[in-house]
ZAMARGU-4260 file (C-alpha; in steps of 0.2 Angstrom, whole numbers, plus 5000, padded with zeros to 4 digits):
<rodrens>
0) 5002/4927/5070 | 4990/4915/5077 | 4973/4911/5068 | 4962/4915/5083 | 4971/4931/5083
5) 4970/4933/5064 | 4950/4934/5065 | 4947/4947/5080 | 4955/4956/5068 | 4938/4958/5058
10) 4929/4963/5073 | 4941/4976/5077 | 4940/4982/5059 | 4920/4984/5061 | 4922/4992/5078
15) 4934/5005/5072 | 4920/5012/5061 | 4906/5013/5073 | 4909/5031/5079 | 4908/5037/5061
20) 4892/5027/5056 | 4884/5034/5071 | 4887/5051/5068 | 4878/5048/5048 | 4861/5044/5054
25) 4849/5056/5062 | 4845/5050/5080 | 4833/5061/5085 | 4814/5053/5086 | 4806/5070/5084
30) 4814/5073/5068 | 4806/5072/5049 | 4821/5061/5044 | 4824/5050/5060 | 4834/5035/5053
35) 4840/5045/5040 | 4860/5039/5035 | 4863/5053/5020 | 4870/5065/5033 | 4871/5077/5017
40) 4851/5078/5017 | 4847/5078/5034 | 4861/5089/5043 | 4871/5098/5031 | 4856/5099/5018
45) 4866/5101/5005 | 4857/5089/4994 | 4839/5088/4987 | 4834/5071/4990 | 4840/5059/5003
50) 4852/5044/4996 | 4844/5028/4995 | 4859/5018/4997 | 4866/5025/5012 | 4851/5014/5022
55) 4862/4999/5021 | 4870/5005/5035 | 4855/4999/5046 | 4864/4981/5047 | 4878/4983/5055
60) 4869/4993/5070 | 4857/4977/5070 | 4873/4966/5070 | 4882/4975/5085 | 4864/4976/5095
65) 4862/4958/5092 | 4881/4949/5093 | 4893/4949/5106 | 4907/4950/5097 | 4924/4952/5105
70) 4925/4973/5110 | 4908/4974/5104 | 4902/4989/5120 | 4885/4992/5109 | 4878/4974/5112
75) 4863/4975/5119 | 4861/4993/5119 | 4842/4998/5116 | 4847/5012/5105 | 4856/5002/5091
80) 4840/4991/5089 | 4830/5008/5086 | 4840/5016/5076 | 4842/5000/5065 | 4823/4999/5065
85) 4820/5018/5062 | 4832/5018/5046 | 4820/5004/5039 | 4805/5013/5041 | 4814/5030/5035
90) 4819/5019/5018 | 4800/5013/5016 | 4795/5032/5018 | 4808/5039/5007 | 4805/5028/4994
95) 4795/5031/4978 | 4778/5023/4979 | 4783/5008/4970 | 4797/5005/4984 | 4810/5011/4973
100) 4824/5022/4980 | 4836/5036/4972 | 4857/5036/4975 | 4864/5048/4962 | 4849/5060/4957
105) 4830/5062/4959 | 4820/5048/4950 | 4833/5039/4947 | 4826/5020/4953 | 4842/5014/4954
110) 4844/4996/4956 | 4860/4995/4964 | 4855/5009/4978 | 4839/4997/4981 | 4848/4979/4983
115) 4861/4986/4994 | 4850/4995/5007 | 4836/4979/5005 | 4846/4966/5007 | 4853/4975/5023
120) 4836/4979/5029 | 4829/4961/5025 | 4845/4953/5035 | 4842/4966/5050 | 4825/4959/5052
125) 4831/4941/5053 | 4843/4947/5065 | 4834/4956/5075 | 4818/4943/5074 | 4805/4956/5069
130) 4788/4952/5064 | 4782/4971/5057 | 4769/4971/5042 | 4773/4988/5036 | 4792/4983/5034
135) 4787/4966/5025 | 4775/4974/5013 | 4788/4988/5008 | 4799/4973/5005 | 4787/4964/4994
140) 4784/4980/4985 | 4805/4982/4981 | 4805/4964/4978 | 4789/4965/4964 | 4800/4979/4955
145) 4816/4966/4955 | 4804/4955/4948 | 4800/4966/4933 | 4813/4978/4930 | 4831/4975/4927
150) 4845/4988/4924 | 4856/4993/4909 | 4874/4987/4909 | 4883/4971/4915 | 4886/4972/4933
155) 4888/4956/4939 | 4889/4960/4959 | 4870/4968/4956 | 4863/4953/4948 | 4870/4941/4963
160) 4865/4955/4975 | 4850/4955/4968 | 4849/4937/4967 | 4851/4938/4987 | 4839/4951/4990
165) 4825/4942/4982 | 4830/4926/4992 | 4827/4937/5009 | 4811/4943/5003 | 4806/4926/4999
170) 4811/4919/5017 | 4802/4934/5026 | 4785/4933/5016 | 4784/4914/5010 | 4779/4920/4993
175) 4788/4908/4983 | 4787/4920/4966 | 4802/4929/4976 | 4813/4913/4977 | 4810/4909/4956
180) 4816/4926/4956 | 4830/4925/4966 | 4835/4909/4955 | 4835/4919/4937 | 4847/4933/4942
185) 4857/4919/4949 | 4858/4912/4931 | 4860/4928/4923 | 4875/4931/4935 | 4882/4915/4931
190) 4880/4917/4912 | 4891/4932/4913 | 4906/4922/4921 | 4919/4918/4909 | 4920/4899/4908
195) 4937/4896/4909 | 4945/4909/4916 | 4932/4910/4931 | 4929/4931/4932 | 4911/4939/4932
200) 4910/4955/4921 | 4909/4970/4926 | 4905/4984/4912 | 4920/4979/4898 | 4928/4966/4908
205) 4935/4958/4925 | 4939/4969/4940 | 4947/4956/4953 | 4939/4969/4967 | 4921/4968/4962
210) 4926/4951/4956 | 4926/4947/4979 | 4907/4957/4979 | 4900/4945/4967 | 4908/4930/4977
215) 4902/4937/4992 | 4885/4940/4987 | 4882/4922/4978 | 4891/4912/4993 | 4877/4921/5005
220) 4863/4915/4994 | 4873/4897/4994 | 4872/4894/5012 | 4854/4902/5013 | 4847/4892/4997
225) 4856/4876/4998 | 4860/4876/4981 | 4876/4865/4979 | 4876/4869/4959 | 4886/4886/4964
230) 4901/4877/4972 | 4907/4874/4955 | 4907/4891/4947 | 4912/4898/4963 | 4930/4887/4965
235) 4933/4895/4948 | 4930/4913/4954 | 4938/4912/4970 | 4954/4904/4960 | 4953/4918/4949
240) 4954/4930/4964 | 4970/4921/4970 | 4981/4929/4957 | 4977/4947/4962 | 4982/4944/4980
245) 4998/4951/4981 | 5013/4945/4991 | 5011/4960/5004 | 4993/4954/5009 | 4987/4971/4997
250) 4972/4964/4984 | 4968/4972/4967 | 4971/4988/4958 | 4969/5000/4944 | 4972/4985/4933
255) 4954/4979/4932 | 4941/4987/4923 | 4933/4997/4938 | 4951/5001/4945 | 4945/4995/4963
260) 4954/4990/4978 | 4936/4981/4985 | 4940/4965/4996 | 4921/4956/5004 | 4931/4943/5016
265) 4914/4936/5022 | 4909/4926/5006 | 4926/4919/5006 | 4925/4913/5024 | 4909/4905/5022
270) 4917/4894/5005 | 4932/4888/5015 | 4927/4873/5022 | 4923/4868/5002 | 4938/4879/4994
275) 4952/4879/5005 | 4959/4894/4994 | 4946/4903/4999 | 4954/4904/5017 | 4971/4905/5011
280) 4965/4921/5002 | 4958/4930/5020 | 4973/4924/5028 | 4983/4933/5016 | 4972/4948/5017
285) 4970/4950/5037 | 4991/4948/5037 | 4992/4961/5025 | 4978/4972/5034 | 4989/4970/5051
290) 5004/4979/5042 | 4994/4991/5035 | 4992/4986/5017 | 4970/4986/5014 | 4962/4998/5005
295) 4953/5012/5014 | 4934/5016/5006 | 4930/5027/5019 | 4919/5042/5015 | 4902/5042/5019
300) 4894/5033/5006 | 4905/5018/5006 | 4909/5015/5023 | 4895/5005/5029 | 4899/4990/5016
305) 4914/4984/5025 | 4907/4987/5041 | 4894/4973/5040 | 4904/4961/5032 | 4919/4961/5042
310) 4906/4956/5058 | 4899/4943/5046 | 4916/4937/5041 | 4921/4937/5062 | 4905/4926/5064
315) 4906/4913/5051 | 4926/4910/5052 | 4930/4894/5046 | 4943/4885/5060 | 4948/4873/5048
320) 4962/4882/5039 | 4976/4873/5028 | 4992/4878/5033 | 4998/4881/5014 | 4999/4902/5010
325) 4995/4910/4994 | 5014/4920/4997 | 5022/4901/4997 | 5016/4898/4980 | 5031/4892/4967
330) 5036/4904/4952 | 5023/4904/4939 | 5017/4915/4923 | 4999/4915/4919 | 4990/4924/4905
335) 4971/4926/4903 | 4969/4932/4887 | 4950/4936/4887 | 4952/4945/4903 | 4968/4953/4895
340) 4978/4951/4913 | 4995/4945/4914 | 5002/4938/4932 | 5020/4933/4935 | 5029/4929/4948
345) 5049/4926/4947 | 5064/4929/4957 | 5053/4937/4973 | 5044/4949/4961 | 5026/4947/4957
350) 5018/4956/4942 | 5001/4962/4938 | 4996/4969/4922 | 4979/4974/4913 | 4986/4974/4895
355) 4967/4977/4887 | 4970/4993/4899 | 4985/4999/4887 | 4999/4988/4899 | 4993/4995/4917
360) 5004/4986/4929 | 5008/4983/4948 | 5024/4976/4953 | 5028/4969/4970 | 5037/4960/4983
365) 5034/4952/4999 | 5034/4970/5007 | 5028/4983/4995 | 5021/4990/4979 | 5038/4993/4972
370) 5030/5001/4955 | 5012/5007/4951 | 5010/5012/4935 | 4994/5017/4926 | 4999/5020/4907
375) 5002/5035/4900 | 4992/5053/4903 | 4998/5068/4895 | 4992/5085/4888 | 4993/5092/4871
380) 4994/5108/4863 | 4976/5109/4860 | 4974/5108/4879 | 4965/5091/4878 | 4972/5078/4891
385) 4974/5060/4884 | 4975/5044/4892 | 4979/5026/4887 | 4973/5016/4900 | 4954/5016/4896
390) 4948/4997/4894 | 4947/4995/4876 | 4943/4979/4864 | 4950/4988/4850 | 4968/4987/4858
395) 4979/4975/4850 | 4986/4963/4862 | 5002/4951/4860 | 5007/4938/4872 | 5021/4928/4874
400) 5019/4922/4891 | 5033/4908/4890 | 5046/4922/4886 | 5039/4933/4898 | 5033/4947/4884
405) 5016/4956/4884 | 5014/4970/4869 | 4999/4982/4867 | 4995/4993/4853 | 4980/5007/4853
410) 4975/5025/4852 | 4976/5038/4864 | 4958/5044/4870 | 4952/5060/4877 | 4952/5059/4896
415) 4932/5064/4901 | 4931/5076/4915 | 4914/5082/4916 | 4909/5094/4932 | 4894/5101/4940
420) 4889/5118/4939 | 4874/5128/4944 | 4867/5129/4928 | 4872/5112/4922 | 4863/5106/4939
425) 4847/5116/4936 | 4844/5108/4917 | 4848/5089/4925 | 4835/5093/4938 | 4823/5097/4924
430) 4828/5082/4913 | 4826/5071/4931 | 4809/5079/4933 | 4803/5076/4915 | 4813/5064/4905
435) 4821/5053/4917 | 4805/5052/4929 | 4798/5041/4916 | 4812/5032/4908 | 4825/5031/4920
440) 4832/5016/4912 | 4837/5027/4896 | 4844/5041/4907 | 4854/5030/4915 | 4862/5020/4900
445) 4865/5037/4893 | 4875/5043/4910 | 4885/5026/4908 | 4890/5030/4891 | 4895/5048/4895
450) 4905/5043/4910 | 4910/5027/4909 | 4909/5015/4894 | 4909/5030/4879 | 4926/5033/4871
455) 4935/5049/4863 | 4948/5039/4853 | 4963/5054/4845 | 4971/5049/4829 | 4985/5046/4841
460) 4992/5028/4842 | 5003/5022/4858 | 5012/5006/4861 | 5018/4997/4876 | 5029/4982/4877
465) 5033/4973/4896 | 5046/4961/4896 | 5047/4953/4912 | 5061/4939/4915 | 5070/4934/4930
470) 5061/4947/4943 | 5066/4961/4933 | 5054/4972/4922 | 5060/4982/4905 | 5044/4994/4901
475) 5045/5003/4883 | 5032/5015/4878 | 5033/5020/4860 | 5026/5038/4858 | 5021/5045/4839
480) 5034/5057/4832 | 5026/5076/4829 | 5012/5073/4844 | 5022/5088/4853 | 5015/5083/4872
485) 5016/5099/4883 | 5017/5086/4897 | 5019/5067/4898 | 5018/5055/4913 | 5017/5037/4918
490) 5004/5039/4931 | 5006/5028/4948 | 4987/5029/4951 | 4978/5038/4938 | 4961/5035/4931
495) 4948/5042/4919 | 4929/5033/4922 | 4917/5036/4936 | 4917/5022/4948 | 4912/5028/4965
500) 4920/5013/4972 | 4939/5020/4964 | 4953/5034/4970 | 4954/5026/4987 | 4969/5026/4998
505) 4980/5012/4999 | 4998/5011/5002 | 5004/5012/4983 | 4993/5028/4979 | 5005/5037/4989
510) 5021/5029/4989 | 5023/5025/4971 | 5028/5042/4962 | 5020/5048/4946 | 5037/5047/4933
515) 5040/5063/4920 | 5044/5059/4902 | 5062/5066/4895 | 5060/5082/4887 | 5067/5073/4871
520) 5051/5062/4870 | 5040/5077/4872 | 5046/5086/4857 | 5053/5070/4845 | 5043/5055/4851
525) 5050/5039/4849 | 5056/5023/4863 | 5054/5028/4881 | 5061/5013/4891 | 5062/5009/4909
530) 5068/4996/4919 | 5064/4991/4935 | 5073/4978/4949 | 5068/4982/4964 | 5082/4993/4969
535) 5077/5010/4963 | 5059/5013/4966 | 5057/5006/4983 | 5050/5018/4997 | 5051/5019/5016
</rodrens>
């Protein structure tokens, strides 16, 4: 496919989402919720507050109004501009007095929702060339909050986007304190980058999907600020991403710390003139997208993230591109010990394994994912469901990359599955309106521990050994004797922690089956071996 035609895939993908986005926004100027993009709140009325994250969807409307993208039948339509502005003012009116907003529950004051929606609004103001004193005052209140407050947990992508958001507020207001705040957030994000392996921390480790988000936000900041000191760490970050572009054109997966398939292309386009691998990544992804290999994160909460990113990637497409392809890489084996990630290419097969996640792996050829294995998941006689795939620094990992052998020993952990009920929701709302209203960071930290980083380890050990030689993969799982599993599987797409952007559609999640353990393993434990050569695990 010619590069010029590949570029238009970005625009075509974005255009396909506009009808969905239009259905999310309250378009009635007489409505109290005019400009609200949270359809659960204003239309279905099943939510008792408006999700602040949803207001980032103003940016696709602003871009489509202002830019003549190919196939953009909404270019210049006044209603597109009106809805973008209405969405920004709804954010202003629906926010708390300090400018903060909520994402998952009232009085959350979520930094993620704040920076995503404020970046989109400040960018929209620049795209539409607005001079609105009310909006500038609103953005400054949000900027002041960011200067005073941070969030619990290490999410590098949030820090990078905070920097970009503060810099946009600086550009609109001229207040230098926001520029200095942006520099501080950039420094914090860079301090969370592994100096040798190039990855940015996302909670407990490296997540190739969220890595693309952090790169995107820092690259945008770099272009606006002209801070060329960012190019060296971004080069390391891009090189890390290149390992997780699979030969079929898909990207990321459950082997990352947050189980995501995220792929934000705009930052790579911005960096392409300085970092040729960035263009190669996008070319590989575009080739995969043309064949249906991309991931689909299309629910009402997430659909806007990529819509405007695709439009920006089309607009800033770099025409100077290398003829080299990531898919033409020579065979290699690479072990990233601190990330706990193994990547190897041999005899037309491509293996990625997350050893700190209990040996979660994916095996590819140039056409498809041959095997997806997210570790062991089983049910014990007492009803507990246990898994081996939680990111855990207590796992003992041994690697012999030259021999293609990787081993992990650890303990099964109970799979958490917290569900709401009317009684729980009443108690939670009381907590939101009392403790949570005045100590939102404490409540957020407790929820992170409960839903994401906490681990209820059992006494049951497991071991997984991966042996990858000449394109053939031998997997050996050792199950303890006496465990007496009622059922035990090697999941193809199982996850256990809460990540909003996980559990999406990508071809492998339906194309690769779950595998049931033999009955003798359930009764007696022992070694469960499987060998994959690509011949018995294909799907059509």
